[in-house]
N, C-alpha and C positions, 0 to 999 in steps of 0.2 A: 871455227875450228871443227873439225867434224871426230867424233869420240869412235875411236879404233878398239875390238875387243881382242880379249888373247886367246888366240887358240892353244891348247893342249893335244900331243896327238900321243899314243902307245910308241915306246921305242923299242917293246918286242909282242914279238908272233908267235900265238899259242897253236900249238900242233899238237893234237887230239892224236896219244898210246892210244892204239889198238888194244883192249882188256888181252884178248888170245890172239896171238899173230900166228898166221901158219901159213907153210911157203905157199906158194907157188912157181908156178912149173914153165916156159916161157923157153919159146926158139927164138937164137936168135942168126940173121942172117948180117954178116956187115956190109958185105956190098963188096964192092970197089971202091976203088978212088979215098975220096977221106975217110965213106964208112967204117971202117977199121979202126983208121983212129977214134972216132966221134964214139964208137961201141964200146972199146978201152976205155975210155975218158970215163960215161956213162955205167959201166961197168965196178970203175974203180971207187965209183962216187958211190951205188947203192953198196957196196961192197964197204966203204966207211962208215955208211949210217946204217949199218948192218940191214940192210934191208932182206927179208928171208924172199930167196928168192931162188930159184933152183935155175941153171939155165942150161940148155942142148943149144950147142954151136953146129951150124948148117956150112956147110961150102956154098958158098955160090956159084961155081965154077959145077957145080955135083947136082945142080939144080934143073931138070930139063920143063920145058914149057908139057901141061898139059897133063906130066907126070907125078903121083903124088906123092911127098916127103912122109914118112910117117911121124915125123915128128911135129910136124904140123897140124897132120893129125891127131895125133893125139894132147897137144897142148893146145886145139881146137884157136 
């Protein structure tokens, strides 16, 4: 008979909280197709989790190839 050891696993995950949260600014371009729905879902989760995030929405149809967008340039 083989003696099998007992393993135990932690049931909780520790997520460190930053001592000084800072707001991040991001440019969001939802795109087309499923993109807008996915973007809305992710932003809803971020809002629920109180992620310090400032978003600037960019209309996909307004983007032109080779043309710089001020929001993208500002938010890197």
